[in-house]
C-alpha positions as CSV (number, residue, x, y, z in Angstrom):
1,M,-0.2,0.0,0.2
2,G,1.2,3.5,-0.8
3,T,1.7,6.2,1.6
4,W,-0.1,9.5,2.4
5,R,2.3,12.2,2.5
6,T,2.5,16.0,3.2
7,M,4.6,19.0,1.8
8,I,5.1,22.7,1.9
9,A,5.8,24.5,-1.2
10,E,6.4,28.5,-2.0
11,T,3.1,29.4,-3.7
12,V,4.5,31.8,-6.3
13,T,7.9,29.7,-7.4
14,G,6.4,26.3,-6.6
15,L,9.8,25.4,-4.8
16,I,9.3,22.4,-2.4
17,V,10.8,23.9,0.7
18,A,9.7,21.2,3.6
19,D,8.2,18.0,4.4
20,V,5.9,17.7,7.5
21,Q,4.6,14.5,9.3
22,P,0.6,14.8,9.6
23,R,-0.9,14.0,12.9
24,D,-3.4,12.0,11.0
25,L,-5.0,11.5,7.4
26,P,-5.2,14.8,5.9
27,S,-8.9,16.0,5.0
28,W,-9.0,17.0,1.3
29,S,-11.6,17.6,-1.5
30,R,-11.6,18.2,-5.2
31,K,-14.6,18.7,-7.3
32,I,-15.2,20.3,-10.9
33,T,-15.3,23.9,-11.0
34,D,-14.7,24.4,-7.6
35,K,-12.0,25.8,-5.1
36,G,-11.5,22.8,-3.7
37,S,-10.2,22.3,0.1
38,W,-7.6,21.0,2.4
39,T,-6.8,20.8,6.2
40,I,-4.0,19.1,7.5
41,N,-3.2,18.3,11.3
42,V,0.5,18.7,12.6
43,L,2.2,18.0,15.9
44,P,4.7,20.9,16.0
45,D,6.4,18.8,18.8
46,D,6.5,15.6,16.9
47,R,10.1,14.6,16.3
48,A,9.8,14.7,12.6
49,N,8.7,18.2,12.6
50,V,10.8,20.1,15.3
51,S,13.1,21.1,12.6
52,V,10.5,22.6,10.6
53,D,9.5,26.4,11.0
54,L,6.0,26.1,11.3
55,H,5.7,29.6,12.3
56,S,7.1,30.9,8.8
57,L,5.7,28.0,7.0
58,T,1.9,29.0,7.6
59,A,1.9,32.2,6.5
60,A,-1.3,32.9,4.6
61,G,-0.9,32.7,0.9
62,K,2.6,32.6,0.6
63,Y,3.0,29.0,1.3
64,S,0.9,26.1,-0.3
65,W,0.4,22.8,1.6
66,L,0.1,19.7,-0.4
67,V,-1.5,16.4,0.2
68,L,0.1,13.4,-1.8
69,Y,-0.4,9.6,-2.3
70,D,3.3,8.5,-3.0
71,D,4.3,11.2,-5.4
72,Q,0.8,11.9,-6.7
73,I,-0.7,15.0,-5.5
74,V,-4.3,15.0,-4.8
75,Q,-5.1,18.6,-3.5
76,G,-3.2,21.3,-2.6
77,G,-2.7,25.4,-2.4
78,P,-2.3,28.4,-0.5
79,V,-2.7,28.3,3.3
80,F,-5.7,30.4,4.1
81,T,-6.3,29.7,7.9
82,Y,-4.7,27.9,10.7
83,Q,-5.9,27.3,14.6
84,Y,-3.1,26.2,17.2
85,D,-4.9,24.1,20.0
86,E,-2.8,24.1,23.5
87,N,-4.6,21.4,25.3
88,T,-3.9,18.8,22.4
89,R,-0.7,20.5,20.9
90,N,-2.2,20.2,17.3
91,L,-1.7,22.7,14.6
92,S,-4.8,22.9,12.1
93,V,-3.8,24.3,8.7
94,S,-6.4,24.7,5.8
95,G,-6.4,26.2,2.5
96,T,-7.6,25.5,-1.0
97,G,-6.5,24.6,-4.6
98,I,-4.4,27.5,-6.3
99,Q,-7.8,28.7,-8.1
100,G,-8.6,30.0,-4.4
101,L,-6.3,33.0,-5.3
102,L,-8.4,33.6,-8.1
103,D,-11.0,34.3,-6.1
104,R,-9.1,37.2,-4.3
105,R,-7.9,39.0,-7.7
106,V,-10.2,41.6,-9.7
107,L,-10.5,41.0,-13.3
108,R,-9.2,43.8,-15.2
109,K,-6.9,44.1,-18.1
110,Y,-3.5,43.8,-16.2
111,T,-2.0,46.4,-18.4
112,G,-4.8,48.9,-17.3
113,P,-4.4,51.8,-14.6
114,A,-5.3,50.1,-11.2
115,T,-5.3,53.7,-9.5
116,N,-8.4,54.6,-11.8
117,I,-10.3,51.3,-11.9
118,V,-13.2,53.0,-14.0
119,H,-10.8,53.9,-17.0
120,V,-11.8,52.0,-20.2
121,D,-8.3,50.5,-20.3
122,N,-9.1,48.3,-17.6
123,D,-11.8,46.7,-19.4
124,L,-11.0,43.3,-21.0
125,S,-12.7,41.9,-24.1
126,V,-11.9,38.2,-24.9
127,Q,-12.4,36.1,-28.0
128,G,-12.2,32.4,-28.2
129,Q,-13.1,29.5,-30.5
130,T,-14.7,28.2,-27.5
131,L,-15.8,29.2,-24.0
132,G,-12.8,27.1,-22.8
133,D,-10.4,29.3,-24.9
134,I,-11.8,32.3,-22.9
135,A,-11.3,31.0,-19.7
136,L,-7.8,30.1,-20.5
137,K,-7.2,33.8,-21.5
138,V,-8.8,35.1,-18.5
139,V,-6.5,33.1,-16.2
140,A,-3.5,33.9,-18.4
141,N,-4.3,37.9,-18.0
142,A,-4.7,37.1,-14.3
143,V,-1.2,35.9,-13.9
144,A,0.2,38.0,-16.1
145,G,0.8,41.6,-14.0
146,S,3.7,42.2,-12.1
147,G,3.8,40.5,-8.8
148,Y,0.6,38.2,-10.1
149,F,2.5,35.0,-11.3
150,L,1.5,31.8,-10.3
151,P,2.9,28.5,-11.3
152,I,-0.1,27.6,-13.4
153,D,0.6,25.6,-16.8
154,I,-2.0,27.4,-19.1
155,P,-2.6,25.8,-22.4
156,T,-2.3,27.9,-25.3
157,P,-6.1,28.7,-26.3
158,A,-7.4,28.7,-30.2
159,T,-7.4,32.2,-31.9
160,S,-11.1,32.9,-33.0
161,S,-13.8,35.2,-32.4
162,A,-16.4,32.6,-32.3
163,H,-17.2,33.4,-28.8
164,V,-16.9,36.9,-27.2
165,R,-16.9,38.1,-23.6
166,N,-16.6,41.7,-22.4
167,Y,-15.6,42.1,-18.7
168,L,-15.6,45.7,-17.2
169,G,-13.1,46.7,-14.8
170,Y,-15.5,48.6,-12.9
171,D,-17.5,45.9,-12.1
172,L,-14.8,44.7,-9.6
173,A,-15.8,41.0,-10.0
174,T,-13.1,38.6,-9.0
175,V,-11.3,36.0,-11.5
176,W,-13.2,33.1,-10.0
177,D,-16.6,34.5,-10.0
178,R,-16.1,35.4,-13.8
179,L,-14.6,32.0,-14.4
180,T,-17.7,30.3,-12.9
181,D,-20.3,32.2,-14.5
182,L,-18.6,31.2,-17.9
183,A,-18.9,27.5,-16.6
184,K,-22.6,28.0,-15.8
185,S,-23.4,29.2,-19.4
186,D,-25.2,26.8,-22.2
187,N,-22.3,24.1,-22.5
188,G,-20.1,26.1,-20.3
189,P,-16.5,25.0,-19.6
190,E,-15.8,22.5,-16.8
191,M,-12.4,23.3,-15.0
192,D,-9.9,21.8,-12.7
193,F,-6.6,22.9,-11.5
194,S,-4.8,19.6,-10.8
195,P,-1.3,19.8,-9.0
196,H,1.2,17.4,-9.5
197,L,5.3,17.6,-9.0
198,D,7.8,18.5,-11.8
199,S,10.1,15.8,-13.4
200,A,12.7,16.5,-10.6
201,G,10.4,16.2,-7.9
202,T,11.5,19.8,-6.5
203,H,8.7,21.8,-7.7
204,V,4.9,21.8,-7.7
205,E,2.8,23.0,-10.8
206,W,-0.7,23.0,-11.4
207,D,-2.2,22.4,-14.7
208,M,-5.3,24.3,-15.9
209,L,-7.6,21.5,-17.2
210,V,-10.7,23.1,-19.1
211,A,-13.2,21.5,-21.2
212,R,-12.7,23.0,-25.0
213,N,-15.7,21.1,-26.7
214,S,-19.1,21.8,-27.5
215,T,-20.3,19.8,-24.5
216,G,-18.3,21.7,-22.2
217,K,-17.4,18.5,-20.4
218,L,-14.0,17.6,-18.9
219,G,-12.7,14.1,-19.1
220,Y,-12.6,10.7,-21.1
221,Q,-16.5,10.5,-21.6
222,S,-15.7,6.5,-22.7
223,S,-13.2,5.6,-20.2
224,T,-12.1,2.0,-19.9
225,S,-11.7,2.0,-16.4
226,V,-13.9,-0.5,-14.5
227,W,-14.6,-1.1,-10.8
228,D,-16.4,-3.9,-9.4
229,Y,-19.2,-3.4,-6.5
230,G,-18.0,-5.5,-3.7
231,G,-14.5,-6.1,-5.0
232,A,-12.6,-2.6,-5.4
233,L,-15.9,-0.4,-5.3
234,G,-17.1,0.0,-1.6
235,A,-20.9,1.2,-0.6
236,I,-22.6,3.2,-3.0
237,D,-25.0,5.8,-1.6
238,V,-27.6,7.2,-4.2
239,D,-28.7,10.9,-3.7
240,V,-31.7,12.2,-6.2
241,N,-32.4,15.8,-5.6
242,G,-35.6,17.3,-7.6
243,S,-36.2,20.6,-5.1
244,A,-35.5,22.7,-8.3
245,S,-36.9,20.1,-11.1
246,P,-38.3,19.0,-13.2
247,C,-38.5,22.5,-14.5
248,T,-40.4,23.9,-17.8
249,T,-39.9,27.5,-17.7
250,V,-36.6,29.7,-16.9
251,W,-35.9,33.5,-16.5
252,V,-32.5,34.8,-15.6
253,R,-32.2,38.3,-14.2
254,G,-29.6,40.6,-15.7
255,S,-28.7,44.1,-15.0
256,G,-31.0,47.0,-15.0
257,S,-34.3,47.3,-12.9
258,E,-37.9,47.5,-13.3
259,R,-39.2,48.0,-17.2
260,A,-35.3,48.3,-18.0
261,L,-34.5,44.9,-16.5
262,M,-32.5,42.6,-18.9
263,V,-33.9,39.0,-18.6
264,G,-32.8,35.8,-20.2
265,Y,-35.7,33.2,-21.0
266,A,-35.8,29.8,-22.0
267,T,-38.8,27.1,-21.9
268,D,-39.5,23.7,-22.9
269,L,-42.9,22.1,-22.6
270,T,-42.3,18.6,-23.2
271,L,-42.4,17.6,-19.6
272,I,-46.0,19.2,-19.4
273,S,-47.4,16.9,-22.4
274,S,-45.9,14.0,-20.5
275,G,-48.2,14.8,-17.6
276,F,-46.0,17.0,-15.2
277,P,-47.2,19.9,-13.8
278,A,-45.4,23.4,-15.1
279,T,-42.9,24.7,-12.8
280,D,-40.7,27.8,-13.0
281,F,-37.2,28.9,-11.8
282,V,-35.6,32.4,-11.5
283,D,-31.7,32.5,-11.5
284,G,-30.5,35.6,-9.7
285,D,-26.9,34.6,-9.8
286,H,-26.1,37.2,-13.2
287,T,-27.3,40.4,-12.3
288,T,-24.4,42.4,-13.7
289,A,-24.8,40.7,-17.1
290,T,-25.3,43.2,-19.8
291,E,-25.8,41.0,-23.1
292,L,-29.1,39.4,-23.9
293,G,-27.4,36.5,-25.8
294,T,-25.5,35.4,-22.7
295,L,-28.5,35.8,-20.4
296,R,-30.2,33.6,-22.6
297,G,-27.4,30.9,-22.5
298,Y,-27.5,31.1,-18.7
299,A,-31.0,30.4,-19.1
300,S,-30.7,27.4,-21.6
301,A,-28.1,25.8,-19.2
302,D,-30.6,26.1,-16.5
303,L,-33.5,24.5,-18.1
304,K,-31.1,21.4,-19.0
305,K,-29.4,21.3,-15.4
306,F,-33.3,20.9,-14.1
307,S,-34.7,19.2,-16.8
308,A,-35.0,16.3,-14.3
309,P,-33.9,15.7,-11.0
310,T,-30.1,15.5,-10.4
311,E,-28.9,11.9,-9.3
312,T,-25.6,11.5,-7.6
313,W,-23.6,8.5,-6.3
314,K,-21.2,8.5,-3.6
315,C,-18.9,5.5,-3.0
316,S,-15.5,4.6,-1.9
317,I,-12.8,3.0,-4.2
318,R,-9.6,1.4,-3.0
319,V,-6.3,3.0,-4.4
320,D,-4.3,0.1,-4.1
321,S,-6.4,-2.8,-5.0
322,T,-6.7,-5.3,-7.9
323,D,-10.3,-6.1,-8.6
324,E,-10.6,-9.7,-9.2
325,A,-13.7,-9.6,-11.0
326,W,-12.7,-7.0,-13.5
327,S,-9.5,-5.3,-14.8
328,P,-7.0,-3.8,-12.2
329,S,-8.7,-1.2,-10.4
330,P,-7.1,2.2,-11.4
331,V,-5.2,4.1,-8.7
332,I,-4.7,7.7,-8.0
333,G,-3.3,9.8,-11.0
334,M,-5.0,7.4,-13.6
335,V,-8.5,8.6,-13.4
336,G,-9.4,12.3,-13.8
337,L,-12.1,14.5,-13.0
338,G,-15.1,14.4,-15.5
339,D,-14.0,10.8,-16.8
340,A,-16.9,8.5,-17.2
341,V,-15.9,5.1,-15.8
342,L,-17.8,1.8,-15.6
343,L,-19.1,0.3,-12.5
344,G,-20.2,-3.2,-12.5
345,V,-23.1,-3.5,-9.6
346,S,-24.8,-6.7,-8.6
347,G,-26.6,-7.4,-5.5
348,H,-27.0,-3.6,-4.6
349,P,-29.6,-3.5,-2.3
350,W,-31.3,-0.3,-4.5
351,I,-29.4,-0.1,-7.7
352,R,-30.4,-2.9,-10.2
353,D,-27.8,-5.2,-11.2
354,G,-25.6,-4.0,-14.4
355,M,-23.2,-2.2,-15.9
356,Y,-23.2,1.6,-15.3
357,R,-21.3,4.5,-16.7
358,R,-21.0,7.5,-14.2
359,R,-18.8,10.6,-14.4
360,V,-16.5,11.6,-11.6
361,I,-17.3,14.8,-10.6
362,G,-15.3,15.1,-7.2
363,F,-12.7,13.2,-5.1
364,S,-12.1,13.5,-1.4
365,D,-10.6,11.7,1.6
366,N,-11.8,8.7,3.4
367,T,-9.3,6.1,5.0
368,E,-5.8,4.9,4.4
369,A,-6.7,2.6,1.5
370,T,-9.6,4.6,0.1
371,I,-10.9,7.5,-1.5
372,N,-14.5,8.9,-2.0
373,L,-15.8,9.6,-5.4
374,D,-18.7,11.5,-6.3
375,L,-20.5,10.4,-9.5
376,E,-23.1,11.8,-11.6
377,T,-25.1,10.1,-14.7
378,T,-24.1,10.3,-18.2
379,L,-26.3,10.4,-21.3
380,E,-24.6,7.1,-22.5
381,V,-26.9,3.8,-22.5
382,L,-24.9,0.6,-22.3
């Protein structure tokens, strides 16, 4: 079985500066288009830690703590909080993925005058072949200014004007807010910032993974990874949520007020003809949007999202096991967020026997030998 480890790196340079012995299994979570989280408990008095300057290495933002399984980083990013308990002598350090820093940066053209945020030179107009290309350019702009560099590997975006987004500096919106807005568009791009060690093992880097296709979906939708329930695959919990669905009509509030309010609209009456009652949904998350086409895209995306109750599965998977009934169980680092894997289910008290394809939308800690997976349905029929 592999080993869970903790490292500390300089956030700006990515240089690994220390190894730390955690008190117990670190808590961590990574999800699609999410800042993620981690918490690491450390005993400063532990013999393995006494030579580590934990007072300095807990400086918020300056240092990033990393959770690893052997040499695979499962989560890591800047420190934001810590607590020290005198009774237990425990130091609890917490943070997010590197994208947490994008939630603390205003989206403006990096060459514009910061001293005059309302100046037109702070406005950023971005064009791209896909909405994913726009996301790449937004992040590239966010790390381009003096002092703003972060060790994020950003793929080269395609040059095209198929999609356009105009961001006004005086909105004072954060980069992360605008990225999540983009992801909520119709077929908007899913994103992940995946940490890894460089080839020398001396630096951490984050790969910006973003969907650059017509579906907006990350990952391999026909992954050959197979897990068997009762083998490497542990208990499966099912969660169906219809609190906002089925939905037949959506309005999205944009900028303006009263008669001048901009509104996106989408409707689909198919459910009514099938015997469902008409239901409406109002999305108030985009009140700064000024383009009607963008608001309509949000409405279409909401209509798709809430056309049926969401069904998610939560299960555990061994990270070091070979499944006797199927192929060797994939270990950490072989399956990414967005991948649609195959699950062989037989004998579950609720789920009917069969093969199911489900997308991985989240990873999180569970035990020394297992991690938790959050899974969603796909359109593929097996």
